[in-house]
C-alpha positions in Angstrom: 0.0 0.0 0.0 1.4 3.4 -0.9 2.1 5.7 2.1 0.4 8.7 0.7 -3.0 9.0 -0.9 -3.3 11.7 -3.5 -5.3 14.8 -2.5 -8.8 14.7 -3.6 -9.9 18.3 -4.4 -13.1 19.8 -5.5 -13.0 22.0 -8.7 -12.1 25.7 -8.2 -15.1 27.9 -7.4 -16.0 30.7 -9.7 -13.9 33.9 -9.1 -15.5 36.2 -6.6 -16.6 39.7 -7.6 -13.8 42.3 -7.5 -13.4 43.6 -4.0 -14.0 47.2 -5.2 -16.7 48.8 -7.4 -14.2 50.9 -9.3 -10.4 51.0 -9.8 -8.0 48.3 -8.6 -9.1 45.5 -6.3 -8.6 41.7 -5.6 -10.8 38.7 -6.3 -10.5 35.2 -4.9 -11.6 31.6 -5.6 -11.6 28.5 -3.4 -11.6 24.8 -3.6 -12.3 22.1 -1.0 -10.4 19.2 0.2 -12.5 16.1 -0.5 -10.3 13.4 1.1 -10.1 13.1 4.8 -7.0 14.9 6.0 -5.9 12.0 8.2 -5.3 9.9 5.1 -2.2 11.9 4.3 -0.7 15.4 4.0 -2.2 17.6 1.4 -0.2 20.7 0.6 -2.3 21.9 -2.4 -3.5 25.5 -2.1 -7.2 25.9 -1.3 -7.5 29.6 -2.1 -6.1 31.8 -4.9 -6.2 35.6 -5.2 -5.5 37.8 -8.1 -5.8 41.5 -9.0 -8.8 42.8 -10.8 -9.3 46.2 -12.4 -12.6 48.0 -13.0 -13.1 51.3 -14.7 -11.4 54.2 -13.0 -13.3 55.7 -10.0 -14.9 59.1 -10.8 -12.9 62.0 -9.4 -15.1 65.0 -8.4 -14.2 68.6 -8.8 -12.6 70.1 -5.7 -12.5 73.9 -5.1 -10.7 76.1 -2.6 -12.7 78.3 -0.2 -14.0 81.6 -1.6 -11.7 84.6 -1.4 -12.7 87.7 0.5 -14.9 90.1 -1.5 -12.9 92.6 -3.5 -13.2 96.3 -2.9 -16.1 98.0 -4.7 -14.7 98.9 -8.2 -16.0 102.5 -8.0 -15.2 105.2 -5.6 -18.8 106.5 -5.7 -22.1 105.4 -7.0 -23.0 101.9 -8.1 -20.4 99.3 -8.8 -19.6 95.7 -8.3 -17.2 93.5 -6.3 -16.1 90.0 -7.0 -14.7 87.0 -5.2 -13.0 84.0 -6.6 -12.0 80.5 -5.8 -9.5 78.1 -7.4 -9.9 74.6 -8.8 -7.9 72.2 -6.6 -8.9 69.0 -8.5 -10.2 68.8 -12.1 -13.0 66.3 -12.5 -12.1 63.0 -14.2 -13.8 59.8 -15.3 -17.3 61.3 -15.0 -16.9 63.1 -11.7 -19.0 66.1 -10.8 -18.2 69.2 -12.8 -16.8 72.4 -11.3 -19.3 75.1 -10.4 -18.6 78.8 -10.9 -15.3 80.1 -9.7 -16.1 83.8 -9.9 -19.1 85.6 -8.2 -20.0 89.2 -8.6 -22.3 91.3 -6.5 -23.5 94.9 -6.6 -22.1 97.4 -4.3 -22.9 101.0 -3.7 -20.6 103.6 -2.3 -21.7 107.1 -1.3 -23.5 109.1 -4.0 -21.4 110.7 -6.6 -21.6 114.4 -6.1 -20.0 116.9 -8.5 -20.4 116.9 -12.2 -22.8 114.0 -12.9 -25.6 116.3 -14.0 -23.3 118.3 -16.2 -21.8 115.2 -17.9 -25.2 113.8 -18.7 -26.3 117.1 -20.2 -23.1 117.4 -22.3 -23.5 113.8 -23.5 -27.1 114.5 -24.7 -25.9 117.6 -26.6 -23.0 115.7 -28.2 -25.5 113.2 -29.7 
């Protein structure tokens, strides 16, 4: 009688799903030992793992915080001020798009005094 009995192994299972839903992950498969272990040593591997790659994960746009509002762009009367923010990360692989990076808002400084009436009148005459 031979000392060792060959291992009796079940077929490999199907590969598992990839361990991630996007990007790089791992998948595994198993098989079972069918013969009783006491009949001999069995050194066959019962599990295998391999890398799997799914489509790249979406990368969303990332922005810095808003800057402070600028000074009003006029010294009197109605004007506007702006604030800005920078794009830290450009979107990739279907990630969310970047929203606006510049905002403007109206501002009003004290009323303009001298000359406005005159300038308007002159402008009308020039036409």
